[in-house]
GUDO-586984 format. One record per residue (C-alpha): residue number from 1; residue in one letter; x, y, z. Coordinates in steps of 0.1 Angstrom, whole numbers, plus 2048, in hexadecimal, padded with zeros to 3 digits. Layout:
BEGIN
   seq   type     x     y     z
   NUM      a     X     Y     Z
...
REM end
This chain:
BEGIN
   seq   type     x     y     z
     1      m   EC0   C6C   7A2
     2      s   EAB   C88   7A0
     3      g   E8B   C77   78F
     4      s   E73   C89   7AA
     5      r   E7E   CA9   7A9
     6      s   E67   CB9   790
     7      r   E5D   CDC   799
     8      w   E39   CD2   78A
     9      g   E32   CB4   79B
    10      a   E22   CB0   7BD
    11      a   E3F   CA7   7D4
    12      v   E4F   CBF   7E9
    13      l   E71   CC7   7D8
    14      g   E92   CC9   7EA
    15      g   EA1   CEC   7E4
    16      a   E88   CF7   7CE
    17      l   E65   D0A   7DA
    18      g   E55   CE9   7E6
    19      c   E35   CF2   7D5
    20      v   E14   CDD   7CC
    21      a   E03   CDF   7AA
    22      v   DDF   CD9   7A8
    23      f   DC7   CE2   78B
    24      g   DA3   CD3   788
    25      g   DA5   CC7   7B0
    26      l   DC0   CB0   7A3
    27      s   DE2   CAD   7B2
    28      w   DFE   C98   7A2
    29      g   E20   C89   7AC
    30      r   E3B   C72   79E
    31      a   E38   C51   7B0
    32      v   E57   C39   7AC
    33      i   E4D   C18   7A1
    34      d   E63   BF9   7A4
    35      r   E5D   BDE   788
    36      p   E72   BC2   77D
    37      d   E66   BC2   75C
    38      c   E6E   BD9   73C
    39      d   E56   BF4   740
    40      g   E6C   C0F   752
    41      a   E6A   C1B   775
    42      h   E45   C2E   76A
    43      p   E36   C15   755
    44      e   E15   C2D   753
    45      w   E2D   C44   73E
    46      s   E33   C41   719
    47      v   E55   C3B   712
    48      a   E5A   C5E   704
    49      r   E4E   C6D   726
    50      s   E67   C59   738
    51      w   E85   C65   721
    52      n   E76   C8A   724
    53      e   E78   C86   74A
    54      a   E98   C79   749
    55      l   EA3   C96   731
    56      l   E94   CB1   74C
    57      d   EAA   C9F   76B
    58      a   EC8   CA6   753
    59      i   EC0   CCA   74E
    60      r   EB9   CD0   775
    61      r   EDC   CC3   77D
    62      d   EED   CDA   762
    63      l   EF5   CFE   760
    64      p   ED8   D0D   759
    65      a   EDE   D1A   734
    66      p   EBB   D1B   725
    67      t   EC5   D1E   702
    68      v   ED6   CFD   703
    69      h   EBD   CEE   715
    70      a   EA1   CFB   6FF
    71      r   EB6   CE9   6E2
    72      n   EBA   CCA   6F5
    73      l   E97   CC5   6F9
    74      f   E8D   CC9   6D6
    75      h   EAB   CB5   6C8
    76      t   E9F   C9A   6DD
    77      s   E7B   C9F   6D8
    78      a   E81   CA0   6B4
    79      a   E96   C7E   6B9
    80      m   E7A   C6B   6C7
    81      w   E61   C7B   6AF
    82      d   E77   C70   690
    83      a   E77   C4B   6A2
    84      w   E53   C4A   6A6
    85      a   E4E   C59   682
    86      a   E64   C41   673
    87      y   E48   C25   675
    88      d   E2D   C3C   66C
    89      t   E23   C40   646
    90      t   E15   C66   645
    91      a   E2D   C73   65E
    92      h   E50   C83   656
    93      g   E70   C85   66C
    94      v   E81   CA5   673
    95      f   EA4   C98   671
    96      d   EA0   C78   666
    97      d   E81   C6D   64F
    98      e   E80   C46   648
    99      d   E65   C2E   645
   100      q   E66   C0F   659
   101      e   E50   BF0   65D
   102      a   E4E   BDC   67C
   103      a   E37   BBC   688
   104      d   E31   BCF   6A7
   105      v   E31   BF4   6A0
   106      a   E2E   BFE   6C5
   107      a   E49   BEA   6D0
   108      a   E5E   BF7   6B5
   109      r   E58   C1B   6BD
   110      r   E62   C15   6E1
   111      e   E83   C08   6DA
   112      a   E8B   C1F   6BE
   113      i   E81   C3F   6D3
   114      s   E96   C30   6F0
   115      y   EB2   C2D   6D9
   116      a   EB0   C4E   6C6
   117      a   EAC   C65   6EC
   118      y   EC4   C50   6FD
   119      r   EDE   C54   6E3
   120      v   ED8   C7C   6E3
   121      l   ED6   C81   707
   122      e   EF8   C68   70B
   123      w   F08   C80   6F1
   124      r   EFC   CA2   701
   125      y   EFD   C9D   724
   126      l   F20   C86   727
   127      d   F37   CA7   732
   128      s   F17   CB9   740
   129      v   F15   CC5   763
   130      g   F05   CA8   778
   131      a   F12   C8F   75C
   132      s   F1B   C75   779
   133      d   EF4   C74   783
   134      s   EE8   C7A   760
   135      i   EFB   C5F   749
   136      p   EF2   C44   765
   137      e   ECB   C4F   766
   138      f   ECB   C4D   741
   139      d   EDB   C29   744
   140      a   EC4   C20   75D
   141      l   EA5   C29   746
   142      m   EB3   C13   729
   143      q   EBA   BF7   73F
   144      s   E95   BF9   74F
   145      l   E85   BF8   72A
   146      c   E9C   BDA   724
   147      y   EAF   BE9   709
   148      p   ED4   BE3   70A
   149      t   EEC   C01   706
   150      e   F08   BF2   6F1
   151      v   EEE   BED   6D4
   152      r   EFF   C09   6BF
   153      t   EFA   BFD   699
   154      t   EEB   C16   684
   155      e   EEA   BFD   667
   156      g   EC7   BE9   65E
   157      n   EA7   BEE   66A
   158      s   EA4   BE4   689
   159      p   E91   BFC   6A1
   160      a   EB7   C03   6B7
   161      a   EC7   C07   696
   162      v   EAA   C20   68C
   163      g   EAC   C32   6AE
   164      n   ED1   C34   6AA
   165      r   ECF   C3E   686
   166      v   EB7   C5C   691
   167      a   ECB   C67   6AC
   168      a   EEB   C67   699
   169      a   EDB   C7D   67F
   170      v   ED0   C94   69B
   171      i   EF3   C95   6A8
   172      e   F02   C9E   688
   173      a   EE7   CB7   683
   174      g   EF4   CC9   6A6
   175      s   F16   CC8   69A
   176      s   F0E   CE6   680
   177      d   EF0   CF7   68F
   178      a   F05   D17   698
   179      a   F02   D0F   6BD
   180      n   F27   D06   6C0
   181      e   F21   CE7   6D2
   182      s   F46   CDD   6CC
   183      g   F50   CFD   6DF
   184      h   F38   CFA   6FC
   185      y   F22   D0E   6EE
   186      a   F38   D32   6F2
   187      d   F37   D4E   6DC
   188      p   F5E   D59   6D9
   189      t   F54   D79   6C2
   190      y   F3D   D89   6E0
   191      h   F4E   D9F   6F5
   192      p   F3A   DBA   70E
   193      v   F3A   DE0   708
   194      n   F38   DE6   72A
   195      d   F4F   DDE   745
   196      p   F42   DC8   762
   197      l   F2A   DD7   77C
   198      v   F39   DCA   7A3
   199      v   F1B   DC3   7AF
   200      a   F26   DC9   7D4
   201      d   F32   DEB   7C9
   202      s   F1C   E0C   7C8
   203      g   F10   E19   7A6
   204      a   F19   E0D   785
   205      s   F31   E1D   766
   206      m   F23   E16   744
   207      a   F36   E24   727
   208      h   F17   E16   715
   209      p   EF8   E18   729
   210      n   EE0   E07   70E
   211      r   EF7   DE6   70D
   212      w   EFA   DC9   720
   213      q   F13   DCA   740
   214      p   F21   DAB   74E
   215      l   F1D   DA9   777
   216      q   F3A   D9E   78B
   217      i   F30   D8E   7A8
   218      e   F47   D83   7C7
   219      q   F36   D62   7C9
   220      m   F28   D57   7A9
   221      v   F0C   D3C   7A8
   222      s   EF8   D2D   78E
   223      q   ED4   D36   78F
   224      n   ECC   D12   796
   225      g   EE8   D0F   7B2
   226      i   F08   D06   7A1
   227      p   F29   D19   7AD
   228      l   F3A   D28   791
   229      a   F60   D33   794
   230      d   F62   D52   781
   231      g   F50   D71   78F
   232      v   F4B   D82   76D
   233      q   F2A   D7C   75D
   234      q   F32   D6F   737
   235      f   F17   D73   71F
   236      v   F02   D52   718
   237      g   EF7   D4A   6F6
   238      s   EFF   D6A   6E2
   239      q   F04   D58   6C3
   240      w   EE2   D43   6C7
   241      g   ECD   D5B   6B0
   242      h   EDF   D47   695
   243      v   EDA   D23   6A1
   244      t   EC3   D0F   689
   245      a   E9E   D12   695
   246      f   E81   CFB   690
   247      a   E68   D0F   67E
   248      l   E78   D34   67B
   249      p   E8B   D3F   662
   250      a   EAF   D44   662
   251      g   EB8   D64   674
   252      g   ED2   D72   65B
   253      r   EF1   D86   661
   254      s   EDE   D9B   67C
   255      s   ED5   D77   68D
   256      v   EB1   D82   690
   257      p   E98   D69   689
   258      i   E7B   D81   697
   259      d   E7D   DA7   69A
   260      p   E68   DBC   6AF
   261      g   E80   DD7   6AA
   262      p   E97   DE4   6C1
   263      p   E94   DEC   6E6
   264      p   E8D   E0F   6F6
   265      r   EAB   E1F   6FC
   266      l   EB8   E39   718
   267      g   EC2   E5C   707
   268      n   EAF   E51   6E7
   269      p   E97   E70   6E3
   270      a   E80   E56   6D1
   271      t   E7E   E40   6EF
   272      d   E91   E4F   70C
   273      q   E70   E55   71F
   274      e   E63   E2C   71B
   275      f   E87   E20   727
   276      k   E85   E39   745
   277      d   E60   E30   74C
   278      a   E6A   E0A   749
   279      v   E85   E12   764
   280      v   E6F   E20   77C
   281      e   E53   E01   777
   282      v   E71   DEC   783
   283      i   E78   DFC   79E
   284      r   E50   E00   7A9
   285      f   E52   DDC   7A5
   286      s   E6A   DD5   7BF
   287      s   E58   DEE   7D6
   288      l   E3D   DD6   7D7
   289      l   E4F   DBA   7E5
   290      d   E46   DC5   80C
   291      p   E34   DA6   81B
   292      t   E2C   DC2   83B
   293      s   E16   DD8   823
   294      g   DF7   DCE   82B
   295      v   DEC   DD3   803
   296      m   DD8   DB1   7FA
   297      v   DD3   DAA   7D5
   298      d   DBC   D92   7C2
   299      v   DD3   D78   7B1
   300      s   DB2   D64   7A6
   301      p   DB1   D60   77F
   302      g   D90   D73   781
   303      s   DAA   D8F   787
   304      l   DC8   D87   777
   305      g   DD2   D7D   754
   306      a   DC0   D80   733
   307      n   DDA   D96   727
   308      p   DD7   DA0   702
   309      l   DF7   D93   6F1
   310      g   E15   DAE   6FB
   311      t   E03   DC1   717
   312      y   DFB   DC1   73A
   313      d   DD8   DCB   733
   314      g   DC8   DAC   73D
   315      v   DA9   DAD   759
   316      g   DA7   D88   75D
   317      h   D89   D6F   754
   318      p   D66   D76   75D
   319      v   D5C   D50   763
   320      n   D6F   D2C   75D
   321      p   D65   D22   73D
   322      v   D65   CFA   749
   323      t   D4D   D01   769
   324      g   D3B   D1F   75E
   325      s   D44   D33   781
   326      p   D58   D50   789
   327      y   D7B   D49   795
   328      p   D7B   D4D   7BD
   329      v   D8C   D6B   7C8
   330      d   DAF   D65   7D8
   331      l   DBA   D81   7F0
   332      v   DE0   D7F   7F7
   333      p   DFB   D99   804
   334      e   E08   DAF   7E6
   335      g   E2B   DA8   7F1
   336      d   E29   D81   7F5
   337      f   E1A   D7F   7D3
   338      g   E36   D90   7C4
   339      r   E50   D81   7D4
   340      a   E41   D5D   7CE
   341      v   E3B   D66   7A9
   342      a   E60   D71   7A6
   343      e   E6F   D51   7B7
   344      f   E57   D38   7AB
   345      w   E64   D3F   786
   346      a   E84   D49   78E
   347      d   E94   D29   782
   348      g   EA4   D22   7A4
   349      p   EB6   CFF   7AF
   350      h   EB0   CE1   79D
   351      s   E99   CF6   783
   352      e   E93   CE8   760
   353      t   E98   D0B   750
   354      p   E78   D1E   740
   355      p   E78   D01   724
   356      g   E7C   CE6   73D
   357      h   E5E   CF7   74F
   358      w   E4A   CF8   732
   359      n   E4E   CCF   72E
   360      t   E45   CC9   74F
   361      l   E27   CDD   74E
   362      a   E1F   CCC   72B
   363      n   E22   CA9   73E
   364      a   E0F   CB3   75B
   365      v   DF1   CBF   744
   366      s   DF4   C9F   72C
   367      d   DEF   C8B   74D
   368      g   DCE   C9F   755
   369      l   DC2   C99   733
   370      d   DCC   C74   72F
   371      p   DB8   C62   71F
   372      d   DA3   C78   70B
   373      l   DC5   C85   6F8
   374      m   DB7   C94   6DA
   375      i   DD1   CA8   6C8
   376      g   DC3   CCD   6BF
   377      g   DA9   CC1   6D2
   378      v   D97   CB1   6B8
   379      g   D95   C8F   6A5
   380      p   D98   C6B   6B7
   381      a   DAC   C69   6D7
   382      v   DCF   C5C   6D1
   383      d   DE6   C47   6E6
   384      r   DFA   C57   6FE
   385      l   E1B   C4E   6ED
   386      e   E0F   C60   6CD
   387      w   E05   C80   6E1
   388      d   E26   C83   6F3
   389      v   E3D   C82   6D6
   390      k   E27   C97   6C2
   391      l   E26   CB1   6DF
   392      y   E49   CB2   6E8
   393      l   E51   CB5   6C5
   394      a   E3B   CD5   6C2
   395      l   E43   CE4   6E6
   396      n   E69   CDF   6E2
   397      g   E68   CED   6C0
   398      a   E58   D0B   6CD
   399      t   E6F   D12   6EA
   400      h   E8C   D0C   6D7
   401      d   E82   D23   6BD
   402      a   E7C   D3C   6DA
   403      a   E9D   D38   6E6
   404      v   EAD   D3D   6C2
   405      a   E95   D5F   6BC
   406      a   E99   D6E   6DE
   407      w   EBF   D66   6E4
   408      g   EC2   D70   6BE
   409      l   EB5   D95   6CC
   410      k   ECA   D93   6EB
   411      g   EE9   D91   6D8
   412      h   EE0   DAC   6BD
   413      y   ED2   DC5   6D3
   414      d   EE7   DBD   6EF
   415      s   ED3   DCE   709
   416      s   ED7   DDA   72F
   417      r   EC7   DCD   74B
   418      p   EB5   DDC   76A
   419      i   ECF   DDB   781
   420      s   EE9   DED   76D
   421      a   ED0   E05   75D
   422      i   EC0   E12   781
   423      r   EE4   E13   791
   424      y   EF2   E23   774
   425      m   ED6   E40   771
   426      g   ED3   E43   797
   427      s   EF6   E49   79A
   428      l   EF3   E66   781
   429      g   ED6   E77   791
   430      q   EB5   E82   788
   431      s   EA6   E8C   767
   432      s   E86   E9B   774
   433      k   E8E   EBE   77D
   434      p   EAA   ECE   768
   435      g   EBE   EEA   777
   436      q   EC6   ED6   798
   437      a   EE6   EC9   7A4
   438      s   EDA   EA7   7A4
   439      y   ECE   EAA   77F
   440      d   ED6   E93   762
   441      p   EC8   E8B   741
   442      e   ECC   E69   745
   443      g   EC3   E68   76B
   444      l   EA6   E51   77A
   445      p   E83   E66   779
   446      l   E78   E74   79B
   447      v   E53   E62   7A6
   448      p   E4B   E6D   7CA
   449      g   E4B   E50   7DF
   450      l   E5F   E3A   7CA
   451      v   E7A   E4E   7BC
   452      e   E88   E6D   7CE
   453      e   EA7   E85   7D3
   454      v   EB5   E80   7F5
   455      t   EB4   EA3   805
   456      p   EC5   EB0   829
   457      a   EA1   EB5   82F
   458      s   E94   E8F   82A
   459      t   EB4   E82   840
   460      r   EA8   E93   85D
   461      p   EA1   E7C   87B
   462      g   E80   E6F   872
   463      g   E81   E77   84F
   464      r   E79   E5D   833
   465      h   E9E   E59   829
   466      e   EAF   E5E   84E
   467      q   EC2   E40   846
   468      l   ED2   E4E   826
   469      a   EE0   E6C   839
   470      g   F04   E77   82A
   471      h   EF3   E6C   806
   472      e   EE1   E91   801
   473      g   EE1   E96   7DB
   474      e   EDF   E73   7D3
   475      i   EC2   E62   7C4
   476      a   EAB   E49   7DC
   477      v   E94   E30   7D1
   478      r   E7A   E1B   7E5
   479      a   E84   DF9   7DC
   480      w   E8C   DD5   7ED
   481      a   EA5   DDD   803
   482      g   EB9   DB9   7FB
   483      r   EBF   D97   808
   484      p   EBD   D97   831
   485      d   EDA   D89   847
   486      d   EC4   D6A   850
   487      p   EAD   D67   830
   488      a   E9D   D49   844
   489      t   E8D   D5C   85F
   490      a   E8F   D83   853
   491      t   E86   D98   830
   492      g   E97   DB3   81F
   493      g   E77   DC5   822
   494      v   E72   DE7   80D
   495      t   E86   E08   814
   496      w   E95   E24   809
   497      i   EB8   E1D   7F9
   498      l   ED1   E30   7E1
   499      a   EC5   E23   7BC
   500      a   EEB   E1F   7B8
   501      d   EE8   E02   7D2
   502      w   EC9   DF3   7BF
   503      l   EC8   DD0   7BC
   504      p   EAB   DB6   7AD
   505      y   E97   D9F   7C2
   506      q   EB0   D82   7B9
   507      m   ECA   D6C   7CE
   508      p   EEB   D83   7D2
   509      t   F01   D67   7C4
   510      f   EEB   D69   7A2
   511      v   EDA   D8C   79F
   512      t   ED5   D8E   77A
   513      p   ED9   D72   75C
   514      s   EF8   D77   74B
   515      f   EEB   D82   72A
   516      a   ED9   D9F   71E
   517      g   EB2   DA9   726
   518      y   EA3   DAF   702
   519      v   E8C   D9A   6FE
   520      s   E84   D86   71C
   521      g   E8B   D5F   716
   522      h   E71   D58   734
   523      s   E58   D6B   723
   524      a   E60   D5A   6FC
   525      f   E65   D36   708
   526      s   E44   D39   71F
   527      r   E2C   D4C   702
   528      a   E3B   D31   6EA
   529      g   E33   D12   702
   530      a   E11   D22   708
   531      e   E09   D26   6E4
   532      v   E11   D02   6DE
   533      l   DFF   CF5   6FA
   534      t   DE0   D09   6EE
   535      a   DE4   CFB   6CC
   536      f   DEC   CD6   6D4
   537      t   DD0   CD3   6EC
   538      g   DB3   CEA   6DD
   539      s   DAF   CFC   6F9
   540      e   DBF   D1D   709
   541      y   DB5   D14   72B
   542      f   DC5   CFB   744
   543      p   DB1   CDC   749
   544      g   D93   CE4   75F
   545      g   D9A   D06   757
   546      l   DB1   D0C   774
   547      f   DD6   D04   77F
   548      r   DDE   D0A   79F
   549      w   E03   D0D   7AF
   550      t   E07   D0D   7D3
   551      v   E27   D20   7E0
   552      p   E26   D14   803
   553      a   E2E   D29   822
   554      g   E50   D2D   82A
   555      s   E5E   D22   80B
   556      l   E70   D41   7FC
   557      k   E94   D3D   7F8
   558      f   E9C   D61   7F2
   559      e   E91   D6C   815
   560      a   E76   D5E   82C
   561      g   E52   D5A   826
   562      p   E39   D58   81A
   563      e   E26   D58   83B
   564      h   E09   D46   82A
   565      d   E03   D30   810
   566      v   E02   D42   7EB
   567      v   DF0   D33   7D2
   568      l   DF7   D3B   7AD
   569      e   DDB   D35   795
   570      w   DD8   D37   770
   571      a   DBA   D33   75A
   572      t   DC9   D2D   739
   573      y   DEF   D25   72B
   574      a   DF2   D49   721
   575      d   DED   D57   747
   576      a   E09   D3F   752
   577      s   E21   D4C   737
   578      d   E17   D71   73E
   579      q   E1E   D67   763
   580      a   E40   D5C   75A
   581      g   E47   D7C   745
   582      i   E3D   D95   763
   583      s   E4E   D82   77E
   584      r   E6F   D8E   76F
   585      l   E62   DB2   778
   586      y   E5B   DA8   79A
   587      g   E7D   D97   79B
   588      g   E8F   DB7   78D
   589      i   EA0   DA7   76F
   590      h   E8D   DB1   751
   591      f   E7A   DD4   748
   592      r   E54   DD0   738
   593      f   E63   DD5   712
   594      d   E76   DB5   71A
   595      d   E58   DA2   726
   596      l   E3E   DAD   70B
   597      r   E51   DAB   6F0
   598      g   E5D   D8B   6F9
   599      r   E3B   D7D   6FE
   600      v   E32   D86   6DA
   601      v   E52   D76   6C9
   602      g   E4C   D57   6E1
   603      s   E25   D56   6D1
   604      a   E35   D59   6AF
   605      c   E4D   D3B   6B7
   606      g   E32   D25   6C6
   607      r   E18   D2B   6AB
   608      a   E35   D25   68D
   609      a   E3E   D05   69F
   610      w   E1A   CF8   69F
   611      d   E16   CFF   67F
   612      k   E38   CEE   675
   613      a   E30   CCE   68B
   614      q   E11   CC8   67A
   615      l   E23   CC5   65A
   616      y   E3C   CAB   66B
   617      f   E1B   C9B   678
   618      g   E0D   C96   652
   619      v   DF1   CAE   65A
   620      p   DED   CC1   636
   621      s   DF0   CE5   635
REM end
């Protein structure tokens, strides 16, 4: 089983980055404890935590469809909440609202929660990739808790019947929530307007340059390392804006519950320049991925973070509010930092996907706060089970809504990705010097040292474009050169390449996610999670005012590096979520407007989910 593979744990992970997480000077792991009694493998965990961890394991094995996993996390969390709330006089269930009594309420809740979670997970993951490991893990957890899996009754008031009844209500709701669960979550109505971009070929042809273009990859592998048979991408989740949300209004015919407006568009007089500036910015981020540049940057919370929502304008935090001292300077090579950020947030092998990341982060935060578990940071401390079921409901309601809102925009606006835009515009020419043979109004803007025209002078021996001889008149960009032949020992480096050949900093078997860019799912998921953690814990700061994550030397997967450890540091939950967003620019798969507007959408989802969750908790509005 994969129960020790959490990216947020302290263990070295097989296939992931092998990172170590620390905050407040404390690191944590996931020790395996074998006990013959009925406390489960982890008696230090609440029963809700045990089921949450089992679900995260199943997500790591499955295909990385963040929309589907966000939905499963929410529905499982709601099932556990409904089972807990059945034994509370003021709380209300989400899918099944009933009132029960028990001589031993704590024992009844553990049992009802387990049957509710087990039945939902058994239903959702029976035919999933990795089911041969996931279903036995669910069975083993029930066995370790001494709950027989053959008890399927929904009749009566036993805790098992309550749990089974809750699960049945969740499963029934999921059959008609517009996700098309019975059709494997596909959208038969969606058809791309652009022919596939063959990544191995130079250039890009687009009938509609502002619309999404599927990629054709010779050997296509999912983002978490699962080989895929068809080399042409299919849009994942184009219908998701119609899915029933937790706290958002219905998206209506447009399938857009939250609409920040359309993205900038190439050729649109009002937004053409904004679009071109964003394209150039992605190229600039690519040019920073040179570990030999000699440029050092301070990546401490004293320099990075504290961005006003929807901007890159933050200048860091003057002091740690917990210690009262400034955050120590942390200088690292700029190229190593950019590559570490891109890979850390890239959802590689064994990933929980973005909504799952925020569950593992929330679990770590909860461990750091325990036993001082005061919901909202006020009032009396609650026990860990109450804390967990309430946190999971709010958090996963928020990330589920972020999927609905973000993918509603993806499906509605159907926007392009950087690889298509850069190759397409670079193939057309340059848009800065009218009258020249290379001019095209939809070409790339020329930027000295970054985007240039290849000329006979520049390709002479010793010239900056010497390696591009024979391509005079075409457009070159200074960017990451692509994955080297031996990524274990070499780097691609940054050099002048043809714009028509540009690649994002990703695995060549993956290249770019298989759905439209606007808005960024990473940004929406992460800010939604950050908003809930801020509200739920009563502080915008991590425990101790600092969360540190070490990317060890030599642990990168796209190419060799980093030469030395790179420590990622965040003061606040929002700082972590912002880095998740900006990582997509380093990785070359999003534009700034995808990221920044995704943050705004995610913030709205997180705040709405927190408000809605409190109503279910029984907190007066």
